[in-house]
C-alpha positions in Angstrom: 33.9 -24.4 39.7 35.9 -23.8 36.7 39.2 -24.1 35.9 41.5 -21.1 36.2 42.5 -20.1 32.7 46.2 -19.3 32.7 47.4 -16.8 29.9 50.5 -18.3 28.0 53.8 -16.4 28.0 55.4 -13.8 25.8 57.4 -16.1 24.2 60.5 -15.7 22.1 58.9 -15.7 18.4 56.8 -13.1 19.4 59.6 -10.8 20.6 61.6 -11.6 17.5 58.8 -10.8 15.1 58.7 -7.4 16.8 62.6 -6.9 16.5 62.5 -8.2 12.8 59.6 -5.6 12.1 61.3 -2.8 13.7 65.0 -4.0 11.9 62.8 -3.6 8.6 61.7 0.4 9.4 65.6 0.9 10.2 66.5 -0.3 7.0 64.0 1.5 5.2 65.0 4.6 6.9 68.3 4.4 5.9 67.4 3.6 1.8 65.3 6.9 2.1 68.7 8.7 2.4 69.9 7.3 -0.8 69.3 8.8 -4.0 67.2 6.0 -5.6 63.7 4.6 -5.2 63.4 3.2 -1.4 60.9 0.8 -1.4 57.5 -0.1 0.5 58.8 -1.4 4.2 55.4 -3.2 4.4 56.7 -5.7 2.2 60.1 -6.8 3.9 58.1 -6.6 7.0 55.5 -9.2 5.9 58.4 -11.7 4.4 60.4 -11.5 7.9 57.2 -12.3 9.7 56.5 -14.9 7.4 60.2 -16.6 7.5 60.0 -16.4 11.2 59.3 -20.2 12.6 59.6 -22.1 15.8 62.1 -24.4 14.2 65.4 -23.5 11.8 64.5 -25.7 9.0 61.0 -24.4 8.9 62.4 -20.9 8.5 64.7 -22.0 6.0 62.2 -23.6 4.2 59.8 -20.4 4.2 62.3 -18.5 3.4 62.8 -20.8 0.1 59.3 -20.3 -0.6 58.9 -16.5 -0.1 62.2 -16.2 -2.6 60.6 -18.6 -5.2 57.6 -17.3 -5.4 58.9 -13.6 -5.0 60.8 -14.2 -8.1 58.1 -16.1 -10.3 55.6 -13.5 -9.5 58.3 -10.4 -10.4 59.6 -11.9 -13.5 55.5 -12.3 -14.6 54.9 -9.2 -13.3 58.0 -7.5 -15.7 56.6 -9.4 -18.4 53.1 -8.2 -18.0 54.4 -4.6 -18.0 56.5 -5.0 -21.4 53.2 -6.6 -23.1 51.2 -3.8 -21.9 53.9 -1.2 -23.1 54.1 -3.3 -26.6 50.6 -3.7 -27.4 49.5 -0.5 -25.6 46.9 -1.2 -23.8 45.5 1.1 -21.3 41.8 0.6 -20.9 41.8 -0.5 -17.0 38.8 -3.1 -17.4 40.8 -5.0 -19.9 44.1 -4.7 -18.1 42.7 -6.0 -14.9 40.6 -9.1 -17.2 44.3 -9.5 -18.8 45.9 -9.9 -15.3 43.5 -12.5 -14.2 44.5 -14.4 -17.2 47.9 -14.3 -16.5 47.2 -16.0 -13.1 47.3 -19.1 -15.1 50.9 -19.4 -16.4 52.1 -18.0 -12.7 50.6 -21.1 -11.0 51.4 -23.6 -13.7 55.2 -22.5 -13.6 55.0 -22.9 -9.7 53.6 -26.5 -10.6 56.1 -27.7 -13.1 59.0 -26.6 -11.3 57.7 -28.4 -8.2 57.4 -25.1 -6.1 53.6 -25.5 -5.2 53.9 -24.0 -1.8 55.1 -20.9 -3.6 52.2 -20.4 -6.0 50.6 -17.8 -3.3 53.5 -16.0 -3.1 54.0 -16.0 -6.8 50.6 -14.8 -7.3 50.3 -11.5 -4.7 53.4 -10.2 -6.1 52.4 -10.4 -9.7 48.9 -8.6 -8.6 50.7 -6.2 -6.5 52.6 -5.2 -9.7 50.2 -6.1 -12.5 46.9 -4.4 -10.6 48.6 -1.2 -8.9 51.7 0.0 -11.0 51.0 -0.9 -14.5 50.1 2.6 -15.2 53.3 3.9 -13.4 55.4 6.3 -15.3 58.3 4.0 -14.0 56.8 0.5 -13.2 60.5 -1.0 -13.4 61.9 0.8 -10.2 59.1 -0.8 -8.3 59.4 -4.0 -9.7 63.0 -4.0 -8.6 62.1 -2.5 -5.4 59.3 -4.9 -4.9 61.7 -7.8 -5.2 64.8 -6.3 -3.1 61.8 -5.6 -0.4 61.1 -9.1 0.2 64.5 -10.2 0.4 65.6 -7.6 2.9 62.7 -8.9 4.9 63.9 -12.5 4.3 67.3 -11.6 5.2 66.2 -10.1 8.7 64.3 -12.9 9.1 66.5 -15.0 9.1 69.0 -13.6 10.9 66.8 -12.8 13.6 65.6 -16.4 13.9 68.8 -18.1 14.0 70.4 -15.6 16.6 71.4 -16.6 20.0 73.6 -16.1 22.7 76.4 -18.9 23.2 75.0 -21.1 25.8 76.8 -24.2 27.3 74.5 -27.2 26.9 74.5 -30.1 29.2 74.4 -33.2 26.9 75.9 -35.7 29.5 72.9 -36.0 31.5 69.7 -37.7 30.8 66.6 -35.8 31.7 63.3 -37.8 32.9 60.6 -36.4 33.2 56.7 -37.2 34.0 54.0 -36.1 32.1 50.7 -35.2 34.1 51.1 -32.2 36.3 55.3 -32.1 35.0 54.9 -31.6 31.1 51.2 -31.1 30.6 49.8 -28.6 33.3 46.8 -29.5 35.3 45.0 -26.6 32.8 46.6 -28.1 29.8 47.4 -24.4 29.2 50.5 -23.5 26.8 50.9 -27.1 25.6 52.1 -26.0 22.0 54.8 -23.4 23.4 55.7 -26.7 25.5 56.4 -28.8 22.8 58.1 -26.3 20.5 60.8 -25.6 23.8 61.0 -29.3 24.1 62.1 -29.8 20.6 64.7 -26.5 20.7 66.4 -28.4 23.7 66.5 -32.1 22.3 67.4 -30.4 18.4 70.5 -29.1 20.5 71.4 -31.9 21.7 69.7 -32.7 25.7 69.1 -35.9 26.4 65.7 -36.2 27.2 62.9 -38.7 27.9 59.7 -39.5 29.3 58.8 -42.0 32.6 54.9 -42.2 32.9 52.0 -44.7 34.3 50.7 -43.9 30.9 50.6 -46.6 27.6 52.8 -46.0 24.7 49.3 -45.1 22.8 48.8 -42.4 25.4 52.4 -41.0 25.6 52.1 -41.1 21.4 48.8 -39.0 21.8 49.7 -36.5 24.7 53.4 -36.4 23.2 52.1 -35.8 19.7 54.6 -33.1 17.9 57.5 -33.7 20.5 60.5 -35.3 18.8 61.5 -37.8 21.3 64.8 -39.8 20.2 65.2 -42.1 23.3 63.1 -45.1 24.7 60.6 -43.8 27.1 59.1 -45.9 30.4 55.5 -46.5 30.1 52.9 -48.4 32.6 54.8 -47.2 35.7 57.5 -49.2 34.8 56.4 -52.3 33.3 58.1 -51.7 29.9 60.4 -49.3 27.9 59.0 -48.4 24.5 61.0 -47.2 21.5 58.6 -44.4 19.8 60.7 -44.1 16.7 61.0 -47.7 16.1 57.3 -48.6 17.6 58.7 -51.8 19.6 59.1 -52.8 23.2 62.6 -52.9 24.0 62.3 -54.2 27.8 59.1 -55.6 29.7 58.2 -56.9 33.1 55.5 -59.5 32.9 53.5 -61.2 35.1 53.7 -64.9 36.1 51.3 -67.1 34.5 50.0 -68.3 38.1 49.6 -65.3 39.3 47.8 -63.7 36.9 45.1 -66.0 36.9 45.0 -66.0 40.3 44.5 -62.1 40.0 42.0 -62.4 37.5 40.0 -65.2 39.5 39.8 -62.7 42.8 38.8 -59.8 40.7 36.0 -61.8 38.9 35.1 -63.2 42.6 34.5 -59.5 43.3 31.8 -59.4 40.7 34.2 -56.8 39.1 35.9 -56.7 35.2 39.5 -56.1 34.1 41.0 -55.1 31.0 44.3 -57.5 30.5 47.1 -56.2 28.6 48.8 -59.0 26.8 52.2 -58.6 24.6 52.0 -60.8 21.8 55.4 -60.8 19.8 56.0 -56.7 19.5 51.9 -56.1 19.7 50.0 -55.0 22.7 46.5 -56.4 22.7 43.8 -55.1 25.3 41.2 -57.9 26.1 38.0 -56.9 27.7 34.6 -58.7 28.5 31.3 -57.5 29.4 32.2 -53.8 30.9 30.1 -53.2 33.9 30.4 -49.7 34.7 29.7 -46.5 32.8 33.2 -45.6 33.5 34.5 -48.7 31.7 31.9 -47.9 29.0 32.9 -44.3 28.5 36.8 -45.0 28.7 36.0 -48.0 26.3 33.6 -45.6 23.9 36.5 -43.0 24.1 39.9 -45.0 22.7 38.0 -48.2 20.8 38.8 -46.5 17.7 42.3 -45.3 18.3 45.3 -46.0 16.4 47.3 -46.6 19.1 44.8 -49.1 21.0 44.3 -52.8 20.0 40.8 -53.9 22.0 40.3 -57.5 21.5 37.3 -59.4 22.9 38.6 -61.6 26.0 36.7 -64.7 23.9 39.8 -64.6 21.8 42.4 -64.7 24.2 44.7 -67.6 23.7 45.6 -68.7 26.9 48.9 -70.2 26.0 52.8 -70.0 26.6 52.8 -67.2 24.0 50.6 -64.9 26.4 52.5 -62.8 28.1 50.7 -60.1 30.5 52.2 -56.9 31.3 49.3 -55.6 33.9 45.9 -55.8 34.6 43.9 -52.7 35.1 40.1 -52.6 36.9 38.2 -49.1 36.6 35.9 -49.4 39.2 34.2 -47.2 41.9 36.5 -46.1 44.7 35.2 -48.3 47.6 35.2 -51.4 45.6 38.4 -50.1 44.6 39.9 -50.0 47.7 38.2 -53.4 49.1 39.7 -55.2 45.8 43.0 -53.8 46.7 43.3 -55.0 50.2 42.0 -58.8 49.0 44.6 -58.5 46.4 47.7 -57.5 48.3 46.9 -60.2 51.2 46.7 -62.9 48.8 49.3 -62.2 46.1 51.4 -60.6 48.9 55.4 -60.2 47.0 54.1 -61.9 43.9 52.3 -58.9 42.1 52.8 -54.8 42.7 49.2 -53.7 43.2 48.7 -49.7 42.5 45.7 -47.6 43.1 45.5 -44.1 41.5 42.7 -41.5 40.7 41.0 -41.4 37.5 39.5 -38.9 35.4 35.8 -40.2 36.1 34.0 -38.8 39.4 33.7 -41.6 42.1 36.1 -43.8 40.3 39.5 -45.2 40.5 42.0 -47.3 38.5 43.9 -50.3 40.1 46.1 -52.2 38.4 48.1 -55.4 39.2 52.0 -55.7 37.6 55.2 -57.8 38.5 56.7 -57.3 41.5 59.8 -56.5 39.4 57.8 -53.6 37.2 59.1 -50.2 38.5 60.2 -46.9 37.5 63.5 -47.1 39.2 64.1 -51.0 37.8 63.0 -49.9 34.1 65.4 -46.6 34.6 68.3 -48.8 35.5 67.8 -50.4 32.4 66.9 -47.1 30.4 70.9 -46.3 31.6 72.1 -49.5 30.3 70.5 -48.9 26.7 71.7 -45.0 26.1 75.0 -45.7 28.0 74.4 -42.7 30.3 75.3 -42.8 33.8 74.1 -39.5 34.7 70.3 -39.1 35.3 68.2 -36.4 36.7 64.4 -37.1 37.5 61.9 -34.9 37.4 58.2 -35.2 38.9 55.2 -34.3 40.7 55.5 -36.1 43.7 57.7 -34.3 46.3 60.7 -36.5 47.8 60.6 -39.2 44.8 62.3 -36.9 42.1 65.5 -35.1 41.7 63.5 -32.2 40.9 60.1 -31.4 42.2 57.3 -30.0 40.3 54.9 -28.4 42.8 53.3 -26.1 40.8 51.3 -27.6 38.3 54.0 -28.1 35.7 53.5 -26.6 32.1 55.8 -23.7 31.5 57.2 -23.6 34.7 58.7 -27.2 34.3 60.0 -26.1 31.0 61.9 -22.9 32.4 63.4 -25.3 35.0 64.6 -28.0 32.3 66.0 -25.2 30.3 68.0 -23.7 33.0 69.0 -27.6 34.0 70.8 -28.3 30.8 72.4 -25.0 30.6 74.1 -25.5 34.0 72.6 -22.4 35.4 71.2 -24.6 38.4 71.4 -28.2 39.4 68.3 -28.4 41.5 
């Protein structure tokens, strides 16, 4: 049975786009009541839509590009019309060929003035003047209105994009969220929307971070585009990682003798394990002979990732500099269940054993951690690191988190987070 696709919501940017175009039309209506040229609202609407971006800095950047492009194109358009009048050129084909040749200095000016991103708009404005209005009785009025239309649209786009109702943001609470079935929904829908909304909250001052069973590499991949400023809790509490500095701030390692015993038990069961070892500030994943299709597919999928460092076990040092974060086994569910019982029986309180479902049918993950490696204990260290006492956790396991996400996550989670940080609700 295929996944049910959920349509993304109608976001604020879509609504703002409609409002911006409507305002451009209203301005145009009032301009028609004036005893001077009233322009073309189409150009205002285009400029307004171009300026509407998810973030204020990109909005200002686009507005700047459009403004510079319009001015350069209008200046060349005006010069082109004056040139035609001066030389008396009226044959359409020659006018069009001359306009084509003039594209060269138009683009070149954007290059030497370091406005390359505005070259497209410069050409559009120039051609709209040169190709459609060179033969008008009063082309100068069109040039004036063309520039005015664009700046009206830019102003409306900027105003609509930065407008928001006064909101009381909670900047005293640390919001710690899971990823799977929380931020990223089960059907992976509306992912871009979620990331934009998260960035808006973070930029507004909300203290937000991640706590997950995933590795830093997976966090970077899944949360690419999210501007995480605070350290994240990774590998089910085995470490705390600074995404921006790309370094581990805290970590709980397996005792050497416990690690060796766990590896011996795994090998005695005819199974293979990936050994996650930290050397200095670099995490290496040592592997041996891959024994099943799931392991092979996992390795083939991730071996070229810039975030993972796979190394054959024959290069492993086995010395005092080696610090093992955890062991990971990926095998058939029945074998994993049997191995879990043996490890728990033999290692007892010396290690923490976890078993989770995998993305491969009939296979499960088993991981061996230090007994001190847990999300709860790493959260205490995160609070100390950030200096924030009040924490609110968001997750998909009922009874374990302050805010329970039981609907698959995604848009619903973002809406709850927005309500929380705006002090509308507490749970």
